[in-house]
Backbone as JSON Lines, residues from 0, in Angstrom:
{"i":0,"aa":"M","n":[66.34,121.75,107.2],"ca":[66.08,121.85,105.92],"c":[66.92,119.91,105.35]}
{"i":1,"aa":"L","n":[67.74,120.01,105.58],"ca":[67.98,119.0,105.07],"c":[67.8,117.65,106.44]}
{"i":2,"aa":"T","n":[67.21,116.46,105.6],"ca":[66.93,115.35,106.78],"c":[67.28,114.09,106.29]}
{"i":3,"aa":"D","n":[68.18,113.32,105.61],"ca":[68.94,112.15,105.41],"c":[70.4,112.75,104.6]}
{"i":4,"aa":"I","n":[70.78,111.24,104.59],"ca":[71.8,111.42,103.52],"c":[72.56,109.78,103.33]}
{"i":5,"aa":"N","n":[71.96,109.19,102.16],"ca":[71.61,108.19,101.21],"c":[73.19,107.95,100.39]}
{"i":6,"aa":"P","n":[74.64,107.4,101.03],"ca":[75.62,107.22,100.42],"c":[75.68,106.18,99.41]}
{"i":7,"aa":"K","n":[76.28,107.17,98.55],"ca":[76.7,106.0,97.32],"c":[77.57,104.99,97.13]}
{"i":8,"aa":"L","n":[77.73,103.73,96.79],"ca":[79.22,102.9,97.05],"c":[78.91,102.33,95.77]}
{"i":9,"aa":"P","n":[80.62,101.99,95.18],"ca":[80.42,101.29,94.08],"c":[80.78,99.82,94.13]}
{"i":10,"aa":"M","n":[80.14,98.79,93.35],"ca":[80.28,97.78,93.49],"c":[80.03,96.73,92.19]}
{"i":11,"aa":"R","n":[80.61,96.04,92.04],"ca":[81.18,95.35,90.52],"c":[80.0,93.99,90.27]}
{"i":12,"aa":"N","n":[79.33,93.48,91.45],"ca":[78.22,92.71,90.63],"c":[77.48,93.0,91.71]}
{"i":13,"aa":"K","n":[76.6,92.99,90.99],"ca":[75.04,93.41,92.02],"c":[74.19,92.37,92.45]}
{"i":14,"aa":"D","n":[74.21,91.04,92.19],"ca":[73.99,89.86,93.06],"c":[75.53,89.46,93.82]}
{"i":15,"aa":"V","n":[75.96,89.86,93.79],"ca":[77.11,89.79,95.31],"c":[76.88,90.85,95.93]}
{"i":16,"aa":"T","n":[77.14,91.8,95.84],"ca":[76.53,93.02,96.35],"c":[75.27,92.71,97.58]}
{"i":17,"aa":"R","n":[73.9,92.58,97.0],"ca":[72.82,91.77,97.03],"c":[72.58,91.34,98.21]}
{"i":18,"aa":"E","n":[73.4,90.16,97.97],"ca":[73.65,89.03,99.02],"c":[74.21,88.93,100.17]}
{"i":19,"aa":"Y","n":[74.96,89.59,99.68],"ca":[75.99,90.35,101.08],"c":[75.14,91.21,101.86]}
{"i":20,"aa":"Y","n":[74.39,91.84,101.52],"ca":[74.01,93.34,102.75],"c":[72.51,92.42,102.86]}
{"i":21,"aa":"I","n":[71.91,91.64,102.14],"ca":[70.69,91.0,102.56],"c":[70.98,90.17,103.09]}
{"i":22,"aa":"N","n":[71.41,88.7,103.21],"ca":[71.38,87.86,103.75],"c":[72.32,87.34,105.08]}
{"i":23,"aa":"K","n":[73.96,88.8,104.74],"ca":[74.35,88.55,105.87],"c":[74.22,89.65,107.26]}
{"i":24,"aa":"L","n":[74.18,91.1,106.03],"ca":[73.98,92.04,107.25],"c":[72.78,92.09,107.85]}
{"i":25,"aa":"D","n":[71.44,91.45,106.82],"ca":[70.28,91.8,107.37],"c":[69.5,92.94,106.82]}
{"i":26,"aa":"F","n":[70.19,93.45,106.12],"ca":[69.52,94.56,105.11],"c":[68.21,94.25,104.51]}
{"i":27,"aa":"E","n":[67.48,95.04,103.57],"ca":[66.39,94.64,102.93],"c":[66.67,95.66,101.86]}
{"i":28,"aa":"E","n":[65.97,94.78,100.36],"ca":[66.18,95.62,99.25],"c":[65.2,96.88,99.49]}
{"i":29,"aa":"F","n":[65.04,97.69,99.18],"ca":[64.37,99.23,99.26],"c":[64.02,99.25,97.69]}
{"i":30,"aa":"G","n":[62.8,100.02,97.87],"ca":[63.04,100.14,96.51],"c":[61.51,99.17,95.38]}
{"i":31,"aa":"S","n":[60.28,99.78,94.49],"ca":[59.81,98.46,94.02],"c":[60.56,98.4,92.5]}
{"i":32,"aa":"A","n":[61.6,98.82,92.04],"ca":[61.86,98.55,91.03],"c":[63.34,98.38,90.58]}
{"i":33,"aa":"D","n":[64.06,96.99,90.06],"ca":[64.97,96.53,89.63],"c":[65.46,97.13,88.69]}
{"i":34,"aa":"F","n":[66.03,98.42,89.38],"ca":[67.14,99.17,88.65],"c":[68.63,98.63,88.18]}
{"i":35,"aa":"D","n":[68.63,98.85,86.43],"ca":[69.86,97.84,85.74],"c":[71.13,98.87,86.47]}
{"i":36,"aa":"G","n":[72.02,98.27,86.95],"ca":[73.41,98.32,87.59],"c":[72.97,99.46,89.41]}
{"i":37,"aa":"Y","n":[72.15,99.02,89.44],"ca":[72.17,100.69,90.64],"c":[71.33,98.91,92.05]}
{"i":38,"aa":"L","n":[70.94,99.66,93.07],"ca":[70.73,98.57,94.25],"c":[70.84,100.05,94.82]}
{"i":39,"aa":"M","n":[69.31,99.46,96.02],"ca":[69.64,100.22,97.08],"c":[69.14,99.68,98.11]}
{"i":40,"aa":"V","n":[69.64,99.3,99.26],"ca":[69.08,98.7,100.78],"c":[68.96,99.51,101.67]}
{"i":41,"aa":"Q","n":[68.29,98.95,102.53],"ca":[67.68,99.49,104.06],"c":[67.27,98.77,105.02]}
{"i":42,"aa":"K","n":[68.4,99.23,106.34],"ca":[68.06,98.27,107.6],"c":[67.75,99.72,108.52]}
{"i":43,"aa":"D","n":[66.74,99.42,109.24],"ca":[66.2,100.54,110.3],"c":[65.9,101.68,110.11]}
{"i":44,"aa":"K","n":[66.91,102.52,110.42],"ca":[66.59,104.33,109.01],"c":[67.99,104.67,108.51]}
{"i":45,"aa":"V","n":[68.72,103.43,108.34],"ca":[69.96,103.71,107.42],"c":[69.55,103.4,106.16]}
{"i":46,"aa":"Q","n":[70.24,103.82,104.88],"ca":[69.49,103.18,102.93],"c":[70.93,103.82,102.73]}
{"i":47,"aa":"L","n":[71.94,102.5,101.95],"ca":[72.75,102.54,100.99],"c":[72.71,102.13,99.76]}
{"i":48,"aa":"H","n":[73.24,103.13,99.05],"ca":[72.74,103.19,97.68],"c":[74.24,102.73,96.49]}
{"i":49,"aa":"F","n":[74.12,101.9,95.91],"ca":[74.9,100.84,95.14],"c":[75.4,101.51,93.7]}
{"i":50,"aa":"F","n":[76.21,101.62,93.1],"ca":[76.28,101.75,91.79],"c":[77.11,101.13,91.08]}
{"i":51,"aa":"E","n":[77.04,100.14,89.28],"ca":[77.95,99.4,89.25],"c":[79.16,100.23,88.68]}
{"i":52,"aa":"F","n":[80.23,99.1,88.75],"ca":[81.22,99.85,88.48],"c":[82.38,98.07,88.13]}
{"i":53,"aa":"K","n":[81.74,98.13,87.15],"ca":[82.5,96.76,86.66],"c":[84.06,96.7,86.78]}
{"i":54,"aa":"G","n":[84.77,97.59,86.23],"ca":[86.25,97.74,86.34],"c":[86.89,98.32,87.56]}
{"i":55,"aa":"L","n":[86.23,98.44,89.01],"ca":[86.67,98.19,90.13],"c":[87.59,97.35,90.81]}
{"i":56,"aa":"D","n":[88.87,97.89,91.04],"ca":[89.59,97.31,91.89],"c":[89.73,97.48,92.85]}
{"i":57,"aa":"P","n":[88.82,96.38,93.48],"ca":[88.92,96.58,94.98],"c":[90.04,96.83,96.12]}
{"i":58,"aa":"K","n":[91.43,96.5,95.46],"ca":[92.33,97.01,96.16],"c":[92.89,98.52,96.25]}
{"i":59,"aa":"E","n":[91.89,98.86,94.83],"ca":[92.16,100.9,95.17],"c":[90.91,101.61,95.25]}
{"i":60,"aa":"N","n":[89.94,100.55,95.82],"ca":[88.42,101.22,96.43],"c":[88.61,101.62,98.03]}
{"i":61,"aa":"Y","n":[88.2,103.26,98.21],"ca":[88.2,103.98,98.61],"c":[86.87,104.35,99.81]}
{"i":62,"aa":"G","n":[86.1,103.91,99.0],"ca":[84.96,103.72,99.58],"c":[84.66,103.6,100.53]}
{"i":63,"aa":"Q","n":[83.73,104.44,101.34],"ca":[83.7,104.34,103.27],"c":[82.27,104.9,103.31]}
{"i":64,"aa":"V","n":[82.07,104.29,104.61],"ca":[80.51,104.77,105.47],"c":[80.42,104.13,106.62]}
{"i":65,"aa":"Y","n":[80.12,105.32,107.65],"ca":[80.16,105.63,108.93],"c":[78.83,105.29,109.57]}
{"i":66,"aa":"I","n":[78.03,104.48,109.66],"ca":[76.96,104.34,110.34],"c":[76.9,103.96,112.02]}
{"i":67,"aa":"R","n":[76.38,105.15,112.8],"ca":[75.89,104.75,113.65],"c":[75.06,104.0,113.91]}
{"i":68,"aa":"T","n":[74.61,103.62,115.65],"ca":[74.21,102.81,115.96],"c":[73.95,103.15,117.58]}
{"i":69,"aa":"D","n":[72.4,102.3,117.92],"ca":[72.18,102.76,119.39],"c":[72.26,101.43,120.12]}
{"i":70,"aa":"D","n":[72.94,99.88,119.42],"ca":[73.28,99.06,120.08],"c":[74.87,98.34,119.62]}
{"i":71,"aa":"I","n":[76.14,99.36,119.68],"ca":[77.1,98.38,119.26],"c":[77.47,97.16,119.65]}
{"i":72,"aa":"D","n":[77.06,96.86,121.21],"ca":[77.64,95.84,121.41],"c":[77.0,94.68,121.11]}
{"i":73,"aa":"A","n":[75.92,94.61,120.56],"ca":[74.81,93.72,120.14],"c":[74.94,93.1,118.74]}
{"i":74,"aa":"L","n":[75.6,94.72,117.76],"ca":[75.11,94.72,116.74],"c":[76.75,93.53,116.64]}
{"i":75,"aa":"Y","n":[77.92,93.83,117.34],"ca":[79.05,93.5,116.92],"c":[78.67,91.66,117.02]}
{"i":76,"aa":"Q","n":[78.05,91.55,118.28],"ca":[77.69,89.95,118.57],"c":[77.26,89.18,117.52]}
{"i":77,"aa":"I","n":[76.13,89.71,116.65],"ca":[75.46,89.17,115.82],"c":[76.85,89.05,114.54]}
{"i":78,"aa":"V","n":[77.5,89.96,114.31],"ca":[78.39,89.49,113.46],"c":[79.19,88.82,114.05]}
{"i":79,"aa":"L","n":[79.85,88.31,115.17],"ca":[80.53,87.48,115.22],"c":[80.28,86.08,115.37]}
{"i":80,"aa":"R","n":[78.68,85.91,115.85],"ca":[78.09,84.53,116.04],"c":[77.51,84.22,114.11]}
{"i":81,"aa":"K","n":[77.7,84.94,113.34],"ca":[77.1,84.74,111.93],"c":[78.95,84.38,111.36]}
{"i":82,"aa":"K","n":[79.52,84.76,111.46],"ca":[81.31,84.64,111.57],"c":[81.62,85.12,110.36]}
{"i":83,"aa":"L","n":[81.4,86.39,110.15],"ca":[81.19,87.62,109.51],"c":[82.99,88.1,109.5]}
{"i":84,"aa":"S","n":[83.43,88.73,108.51],"ca":[84.83,88.73,108.34],"c":[85.44,90.34,108.98]}
{"i":85,"aa":"V","n":[85.63,90.77,110.03],"ca":[86.13,92.01,110.89],"c":[87.02,92.38,110.17]}
{"i":86,"aa":"H","n":[87.25,93.8,109.73],"ca":[88.44,94.28,109.33],"c":[89.67,94.01,110.17]}
{"i":87,"aa":"P","n":[90.98,93.67,109.83],"ca":[91.67,92.99,110.41],"c":[92.59,94.11,111.99]}
{"i":88,"aa":"A","n":[91.93,95.53,111.66],"ca":[92.48,96.32,112.28],"c":[90.95,96.9,112.89]}
{"i":89,"aa":"G","n":[89.86,96.43,112.33],"ca":[88.63,97.07,113.06],"c":[88.1,96.6,114.02]}
{"i":90,"aa":"Q","n":[88.41,95.77,114.63],"ca":[87.75,95.08,116.52],"c":[87.4,95.8,116.67]}
{"i":91,"aa":"L","n":[86.05,95.34,117.74],"ca":[85.3,96.24,118.19],"c":[86.14,97.2,119.32]}
{"i":92,"aa":"Q","n":[86.46,98.6,119.71],"ca":[86.87,99.44,120.15],"c":[86.89,100.37,120.51]}
{"i":93,"aa":"I","n":[86.86,100.89,121.78],"ca":[87.02,102.56,122.48],"c":[87.99,103.4,121.76]}
{"i":94,"aa":"K","n":[87.43,104.4,120.94],"ca":[88.39,105.18,120.32],"c":[88.77,106.32,121.41]}
{"i":95,"aa":"P","n":[89.83,107.04,120.62],"ca":[90.15,108.49,121.51],"c":[88.9,109.39,121.69]}
{"i":96,"aa":"W","n":[88.35,109.64,120.57],"ca":[87.5,110.26,119.83],"c":[85.73,109.91,120.56]}
{"i":97,"aa":"G","n":[85.86,109.08,121.89],"ca":[84.71,108.94,122.36],"c":[83.73,108.13,121.87]}
{"i":98,"aa":"Q","n":[83.7,107.6,120.77],"ca":[83.15,106.22,119.96],"c":[83.68,105.12,120.65]}
{"i":99,"aa":"K","n":[82.65,103.74,120.75],"ca":[82.62,102.3,120.65],"c":[82.76,102.32,119.21]}
{"i":100,"aa":"E","n":[83.56,101.25,118.63],"ca":[83.3,101.05,116.93],"c":[84.29,99.59,116.27]}
{"i":101,"aa":"F","n":[83.65,99.42,115.43],"ca":[84.22,98.07,114.26],"c":[83.75,98.63,112.82]}
{"i":102,"aa":"S","n":[84.87,97.55,112.37],"ca":[84.82,97.84,110.65],"c":[84.85,96.74,110.12]}
{"i":103,"aa":"M","n":[84.48,96.48,109.08],"ca":[84.05,95.66,108.08],"c":[84.65,95.88,106.92]}
{"i":104,"aa":"L","n":[84.76,95.26,105.81],"ca":[85.2,95.33,104.22],"c":[83.77,94.22,104.0]}
{"i":105,"aa":"D","n":[83.57,95.74,102.79],"ca":[81.61,94.67,102.05],"c":[83.35,93.89,100.83]}
{"i":106,"aa":"P","n":[82.62,93.07,99.87],"ca":[83.09,92.1,98.88],"c":[83.57,93.09,97.51]}
{"i":107,"aa":"D","n":[83.45,94.11,97.86],"ca":[83.88,95.46,96.79],"c":[85.24,96.55,97.76]}
{"i":108,"aa":"N","n":[85.02,95.92,98.89],"ca":[86.72,97.22,99.91],"c":[86.19,97.92,100.35]}
{"i":109,"aa":"N","n":[84.51,98.22,100.36],"ca":[84.1,99.7,100.94],"c":[84.26,99.07,102.09]}
{"i":110,"aa":"L","n":[84.66,100.12,103.12],"ca":[84.84,99.99,104.49],"c":[83.42,100.86,104.93]}
{"i":111,"aa":"L","n":[83.14,99.62,106.08],"ca":[81.73,100.07,106.46],"c":[81.93,100.25,107.91]}
{"i":112,"aa":"T","n":[82.16,100.95,108.99],"ca":[82.34,101.16,109.77],"c":[81.24,101.79,111.03]}
{"i":113,"aa":"F","n":[80.98,101.08,112.17],"ca":[79.97,101.21,112.71],"c":[80.75,101.94,113.98]}
{"i":114,"aa":"G","n":[79.64,102.52,114.73],"ca":[79.95,103.18,115.86],"c":[79.06,103.66,117.06]}
{"i":115,"aa":"Q","n":[78.94,103.66,118.1],"ca":[77.83,104.14,119.03],"c":[79.1,105.5,119.97]}
{"i":116,"aa":"S","n":[77.88,106.63,120.4],"ca":[79.05,107.27,121.32],"c":[79.11,107.2,122.57]}
{"i":117,"aa":"I","n":[80.3,106.95,123.37],"ca":[79.69,106.4,124.96],"c":[79.86,107.51,125.91]}
Protein backbone atom coordinates (compact mmCIF):
# COMPACT_ATOMS: atom_id res chain seq x y z
CA MET A 1 0.00 0.00 0.00
CA LEU A 2 2.62 2.59 0.99
CA THR A 3 5.01 3.53 -1.79
CA ASP A 4 7.09 6.59 -0.80
CA ILE A 5 7.84 9.07 1.89
CA ASN A 6 8.65 12.71 1.19
CA PRO A 7 9.83 14.48 4.35
CA LYS A 8 8.82 18.10 4.87
CA LEU A 9 11.50 20.24 6.49
CA PRO A 10 11.39 23.90 7.57
CA MET A 11 13.25 26.61 5.68
CA ARG A 12 13.67 30.30 6.39
CA ASN A 13 14.53 31.44 2.89
CA LYS A 14 13.52 29.56 -0.25
CA ASP A 15 16.33 31.01 -2.37
CA VAL A 16 19.01 29.99 0.14
CA THR A 17 17.55 26.49 0.49
CA ARG A 18 17.24 26.08 -3.28
CA GLU A 19 20.85 27.22 -3.76
CA TYR A 20 22.16 24.75 -1.18
CA TYR A 21 20.32 21.68 -2.41
CA ILE A 22 20.62 22.35 -6.14
CA ASN A 23 24.08 23.90 -6.44
CA LYS A 24 25.87 22.12 -3.60
CA LEU A 25 24.13 18.75 -3.19
CA ASP A 26 23.16 18.34 -6.88
CA PHE A 27 19.41 17.96 -6.35
CA GLU A 28 16.99 19.19 -9.01
CA GLU A 29 13.89 21.24 -8.43
CA PHE A 30 10.83 19.01 -8.66
CA GLY A 31 7.45 20.02 -10.02
CA SER A 32 6.35 22.43 -12.69
CA ALA A 33 4.95 25.19 -10.46
CA ASP A 34 6.84 27.64 -8.28
CA PHE A 35 4.72 27.56 -5.13
CA ASP A 36 4.98 30.50 -2.77
CA GLY A 37 6.69 29.40 0.45
CA TYR A 38 7.18 25.80 -0.67
CA LEU A 39 10.04 23.99 -2.39
CA MET A 40 10.41 20.43 -3.67
CA VAL A 41 13.76 18.96 -4.69
CA GLN A 42 14.73 15.53 -5.93
CA LYS A 43 17.90 13.52 -6.48
CA ASP A 44 17.73 10.00 -7.85
CA LYS A 45 14.75 8.43 -6.00
CA VAL A 46 14.83 10.81 -3.02
CA GLN A 47 12.47 13.77 -2.81
CA LEU A 48 12.54 16.41 -0.07
CA HIS A 49 9.91 19.07 0.53
CA PHE A 50 10.44 22.35 2.36
CA PHE A 51 7.91 24.72 3.87
CA GLU A 52 8.58 28.34 4.68
CA PHE A 53 9.05 29.12 8.36
CA LYS A 54 10.49 32.64 8.46
CA GLY A 55 10.58 32.73 12.28
CA LEU A 56 12.61 29.54 12.56
CA ASP A 57 15.51 29.74 14.98
CA PRO A 58 18.10 27.37 13.44
CA LYS A 59 19.54 26.68 16.91
CA GLU A 60 16.16 25.26 17.91
CA ASN A 61 15.45 23.33 14.71
CA TYR A 62 15.22 19.58 15.19
CA GLY A 63 14.38 18.74 11.55
CA GLN A 64 16.11 15.53 10.55
CA VAL A 65 16.05 13.13 7.64
CA TYR A 66 17.92 9.85 7.10
CA ILE A 67 18.77 9.19 3.45
CA ARG A 68 19.95 5.75 2.39
CA THR A 69 22.52 5.37 -0.38
CA ASP A 70 24.12 2.47 -2.21
CA ASP A 71 27.56 4.14 -2.44
CA ILE A 72 28.31 6.03 0.77
CA ASP A 73 32.05 6.25 0.07
CA ALA A 74 31.60 7.94 -3.31
CA LEU A 75 28.99 10.32 -1.89
CA TYR A 76 31.29 11.27 0.99
CA GLN A 77 34.17 11.91 -1.44
CA ILE A 78 31.93 14.25 -3.47
CA VAL A 79 31.06 16.18 -0.29
CA LEU A 80 34.76 16.48 0.61
CA ARG A 81 35.79 17.43 -2.93
CA LYS A 82 33.17 20.20 -2.97
CA LYS A 83 34.42 21.33 0.46
CA LEU A 84 30.94 21.06 1.95
CA SER A 85 30.65 21.16 5.69
CA VAL A 86 30.23 17.83 7.45
CA HIS A 87 28.62 17.88 10.90
CA PRO A 88 31.39 18.08 13.55
CA ALA A 89 30.22 14.77 15.06
CA GLY A 90 29.16 13.30 11.73
CA GLN A 91 32.29 12.24 9.85
CA LEU A 92 32.04 9.04 7.84
CA GLN A 93 32.09 6.10 10.23
CA ILE A 94 30.69 2.65 10.83
CA LYS A 95 28.00 2.68 13.49
CA PRO A 96 27.25 -0.14 15.95
CA TRP A 97 23.85 -0.65 14.26
CA GLY A 98 25.48 -1.84 11.03
CA GLN A 99 25.36 1.38 9.02
CA LYS A 100 28.20 3.38 7.50
CA GLU A 101 27.08 7.00 7.64
CA PHE A 102 27.90 10.70 7.80
CA SER A 103 25.87 13.81 8.58
CA MET A 104 25.55 17.40 7.42
CA LEU A 105 23.50 20.43 8.45
CA ASP A 106 21.69 22.48 5.82
CA PRO A 107 21.42 26.30 6.09
CA ASP A 108 18.48 25.95 8.52
CA ASN A 109 20.18 23.29 10.66
CA ASN A 110 18.09 20.43 9.29
CA LEU A 111 20.23 17.35 9.96
CA LEU A 112 20.87 15.26 6.85
CA THR A 113 22.27 11.83 7.64
CA PHE A 114 23.38 9.63 4.75
CA GLY A 115 23.78 5.94 5.40
CA GLN A 116 24.47 2.58 3.82
CA SER A 117 24.06 -0.90 5.29
CA ILE A 118 27.31 -2.79 5.62
